[in-house]
N, C-alpha and C positions, 0 to 999 in steps of 0.2 A: 495084751496091754493091761497093766494093773489099773484098777478103777480108782478114780479120785475119792470115791465114797468109802473105800476100805481103810482100815487103820492098822496096818500090820506092825507088829512089834519091831522097834528100831527104825521106823520110817522117819524121815526128816520132820514131818509135820506132827508126829507124836512128840518129838522133842520140843515142838512149839508149845505144847501144853505146859512143859516146865518153864520154857522161855518167857512166855507172856505173863505168867502169874495172874491170870485173870481172876482166879478164885481164891486168892490168899485171904480175902476178906469175906468170901461168900461160901466157902466149902469146908475149910478145915479149922476155922476159928469160931468160937462161940461168944467172944467178947463183943459187947455192944458199943465199945468206944472205938474211935478212929485209931488206927495203928500206924505209926511212923513207918515209912518204907524200909528203913534200916533194921526194923524189928520184925518184919514180916518173914515167916518161915517159908521154905521152899514148898511148892505145891506138888502133890502127887500127880503123876502123869496119866492117871486113869480117868480123869474127869472128862465128861462129854459136854462141850459147849452148847450143843443143841442147834437145830437147823435154823430156827427163826432168828436167833441173835447173830450168829456168824455168817450164815448163808449157805446155800446148797445143802448137801445131805448130812454131813457130819463135821466134827471139829477140824478134821484135816482135809476138808475139801478146799484146798488152798488155790484160789485163783490169783496167783502172784505169791511167791514163796521166798522173797529176799530175806525176810526175818529168819526163816529156817536155814537158808543157805549161807547167808553172810553175817548173821548176828547170832549164831547158835550159842555162843558163850556169853552173850550179853542179855540183859534183862530189862523188861518193861513191867512196871507195877502200877496198879491203880491204888491210890491212897486216900480216897475220900468216900468210900461206901461203908455203911454199917454192916458189921459182920452178922448181926442178928437177923438180917434179911434173908440170908442163905439163898440168894438168887442173884442173877446178873442184873446190871443196871437197866433202867427203862430203855426200851428200844426206840422210843420216839425222840431221844436226844440226837442231835446231829454230830456232836463231838463230846469227848470225855477226857478230862485231865488225867495225866499219868506222869510217872517219873521214869527216866531212862538212864541206864548205867552200862558202861563197858568194863567196869572192874568191880561192881557190887559194893563200892565204897563211896564214890562220888556220884551224885545224881543230878540230873538237870531236867527241867520240865519239858514234856512233849504233849502232844494231843493225839488222841485216837479219833479219826474222822470216819463216819460212815460214808460209803462210796455211793450213796444215793443222794442226788441233789435235792434241795428243798423245792426246786422248780419241776421235779419229775414225780410221776406216780411211783408208789412203793413197788420195788421189784417183787414179783410173785413167783415162787417156786411152782405154785399150782398152775400158773399160766404156762410155764414151760411144759409141765406134765400134760396139761390139757391140750397142748398143741399137737400131741401125738396119741397118747394113750388114754387120757382122761383120768388117770389114777393119781391121787395126791401122794402116793408113796413110791412113785417111780424113781429110777436112778436119773438124776438131772444130767449127769455127764453122758449117759447112754443115749438119752433123748437128743441132746445137742450134737453128739457125734454122728447121728444118722442124717443130719440136715445136709442139704446140698452145699451150703456155704462152707461148713466145716470140711466136707470132702474136698472142696476146692483149696481150702487153706492147707490141708494135709499134703496135697500134691504140689503146692506152690514152692518154688525156689526163691522167689522174691516177692515182697509185699507190693502189690500193684493196686491202682485205683479200683479195678473191678472187684477186688476182694473186700473192700470197705464200703462199696456202694450201698446206700440205703441205711447205713448205721446212723443212729440218732445223734452222735456227738457233734457239736458245732466245729470241733477241731478238724473233723473229716468231711465237712460239708463241701469244701472246695479243695480237695487234696492235690498236691503236686508230687511227682516222683521223688523230688529232693526231700520233701517232708516225710514221706513214707520210709525212705532209706534211713533217715535220721532216727526214726522210731526203732527200726531194726538194730541199727548200730549201737543205740544207747539204752536198749531195754535191759534193765538191771536184773531181771529174773533169770537171765542166762549168762553163761560165761562170755565175756566180750571176745569176739572173734575178729573185730575190726573189719567186718565185711557187710555189704548190703544184702547178701544172700542169706537165706534162712537154713542153710545146711546144718548149722550147729544147733538148731531148734529141734527138740523132740516133739512128737505129736501133742503131748500134754502142754509143752511150752506154747505151742501155737494156739491151743484152745484157751489157755489162760490169757494170752494177749488179746485174742478176739473177744473174750468175755469181758475183760476190763474195758476195752474200747467201746463195748456195747452198752455198759451200764454207767460208766463215768470215766472220762479221759483225764481227770485231774491228776492222778498219780503218774500217768504217762507224760504229761506236760512237765511235771516236776523233774522227771528223769531226763528228758531230752533238752530242756532249757533250764539247767540247774542254777541255783543262786550263786554257787561258787564261781560261775562264769559271768556274774553281773546281772543275771535276769532277776526280776522282782518277785521271786517265788521262794517259799521256805524250803529247808532241806528235807529231802525224801529219805526216810529211814527204812521203810519197808511196808509191805502190805500182805494181807492174807484174808481170804474170804471176802467179806464186804467191808473190811477195815483198812485204813491207811494210817501209818505212823509217821508223823513229821514234827519238826520243831514247833514249839508252842507260840501262838500269838494271841493278843487280845483283840476282839472285833472292834472296828472303828466306832460303832454305835456307843461303846463305853466311854468315848472321848468327846461326845457331843457337848458336855458341860465343862470341858477343859478350859483353862484360862486362855486369854487372847493370843499370847505368844506361842503356846503349844498348838492351838487351833490353826494359826497361820502356818506353822511349820508342817503340820500334817496335810493341810490343803495344798501347800507348795509341793510337798513330796508326791501327793496324789496326781497333781497335774503333770509333774515330771515323769511319773510312771506312764501316763497316757501318751506323753511325747515319745518315750522310748518304745512303746508298743507300736507306734506309727512309723517311727524312723529308727532303724538299728542296723548294725554292720552286716547282719545276715540277710537283710532285705526281706524280712517277713512282716506282714501287717497283721497285728493282733487286734481283735475287737471283741466287745462283750455283747452277747445277745440279751442278757438281763443283768441287773445289778441291784444290790442293796447294801445296807451297812455291814452285813456279815461277809461281803465279798472281799473286803480288805481287812488286814490285821496289823497290829503293831507289836514289834518285839520289845523286850525289856529295855533295850538301848534307845528306843524311840524311833527306830527305823520302820517304815511302812512297807508292807508287801501285799501281794495278792494272796489272800487266804483261801479262796475258793475259785479255782480255775475251771470249774465244770461247765461254765457258760462262755468260755473263751473260744472264739473261732480264729482260724489262721488262714491267711491268704498269702501265697508266695508271689511277691512282686517281681522276683527275678525269673522264675520259671513259668508262673501262671498255673491255672487249674487244668488238670487233665481230665476232669469229669464235668460234663455238661449238665446244666440244671435239668434238662429234659430226661436225663438218664437216672435221676435220683428218685424215680417213682417206684423202683424195685423195693419190695418188702418181704421180710421173712421173720422168723421168731426173734432173731437178733435185733431187728428193727423195732420190736415191740416190747422189749424187756422193761423199759421204763417210760415209754411214751405211748400215746394213743396212735395206733397204726393208721387211723383215718386222717390224722392231721398232716397237711402237706408240709414239706420242707421249705423254709424260706429260700428265695433265690440268692445265689452268690452275687449276682449283679446288683441286687438291691442293697448291699452293704455299702454305707457311705463312710468317708473318713471321719465325719463329725459324730458318728453314732455313739461311741462311748463317751465322748465329751458332753454331749447333750444330756445323757442319762446321769452322769456324775454331777453336772451343774444344776440339774433339776432336783435330783433326789438326795444327794449326799452333802454337797458343799453348803447349801443354805442351812442345813441342820447344824453344821459345824461352825459356820461363820456369822450367823445371825446375831446382830446387836452386841457384838463384843469389842468394837473399836470406836474411837472418837468419831464424831460426825463427819469430818471431811473424808477420812479413810473408809468409813462404813458406807457412805454414799457412793464412793468409787467402786467398792467391792460389790455392792448390790447392783449397780449399773452393769458392771462386767458380767456378773452372774446371770442377769436377765438376758443379755445377748448370747452368752455361752450356752444357755439352756433353751434357746429358741430353735425348735426344729424346722421352722420355716425359712431360716437363714441359710445361705450357702455354706459349703464346707469351709471355705476360706474365711468367711465372716465369723463363723463359730471358733475356728482355730485362732484367729487374730484376737478375739475376745478372751479366750483362755490364756493366750500369751500375755495380754495386757493384765489379766488378773494375777498371773505369776509375778509380773513386775511390781504390782502393788503389794503383794504379800511378802516378797523377799526381804525388804528392810524392816518388816514388822516382826521378823523372827529374832530371837536372842541367841547369843553364843555363851552357853553355860553348861555345866556338867549334866543337867537334866537331859540333854540331847547328846548322849554318849556316842552315837553313831557318827557324829561329825565334830565332836569336841576332843581335843583342843585345836584340831585343824582349822576350825572356823576363825580362830584368832589370827591366822597367818595367810588365809586365802579367801578371796571373794567367792570362789567356787562353792564354798560351803555356807 
């Protein structure tokens, strides 16, 4: 089996070096001025990204290769780094702006997101090496392949709860077979076989999926619940190493000082998203384990989406969980890639319907809605927020307060071109 850490001539991930254009401003140009994407020359394919920035051993250690496989002729370019730096951008940023093109002529903004959540410890290659050999220069893939979990994955025909037991992702805290089958059927890094069985997965495909689920399930959620089907998530374009490429959004915190009508619109959308996460046609209950202003983002057309789904948990209301809380004490290296192994997993039964609403009404909506409306409306908004954000109230009381808040906000929104996602439809329908 060819190792992930090798970079043979003509390999798909060697093509990634040309594809991503990471070093157009850091390797082959000496100008100190910012260069427009259309003027950036093609990069030579011999550049090595380095293990720290991209992850694992070398540039082509791709855990997820949809950019290589599906966007081989398309390009992603960074356009805001000084060429004089001659280095990659700071690795402490969670996202990087870029431009994406499928014809090298027309470009649209995308963002490159690191697959390490801000709520998790930094992924350490040394931790992986230390788990077996203690050498910092070991082959990461070779170490992982020797683990008991990987051996089970390689032999498995179907993704079952025992294969994901003990992984740190909230999405897999309470897995159902229906959810796991959906992951296999919609995993974009392999050719779609329309089957719940993993016969069409290579050994490397299985390792990539396991690794991604272990460090951050955000790209998996984007694939299995795509925005094109109405889910409040941005479009998934691809991933490689520790990076995900998706359509660009501006974080909600940048809109805290927005005018009243825009604040009302965003708050209304946010409450609507939480409604859809509790009640949807597929009968899944989505909840947040943590939340902040960077969790949600806004597209240029004013539409609000989930920007960071790394803290989203999923409970199957139709089929139920096939993994008992008592069984989630299992730990291995995959359980410890981004979390403290000594920390206990929260119980599935501890998740309440009000959980996400309370966090949003406590932490986000007051920042967005505070002091922006005339006294009568502002007093009603503040009263509803107080109830919605009260964790001592019952689920139904919190949900009722959120519903009341939506009713207050709806007539405070305006119908004009600034809200392109619902204009001009809002002129003709109360739905918008």
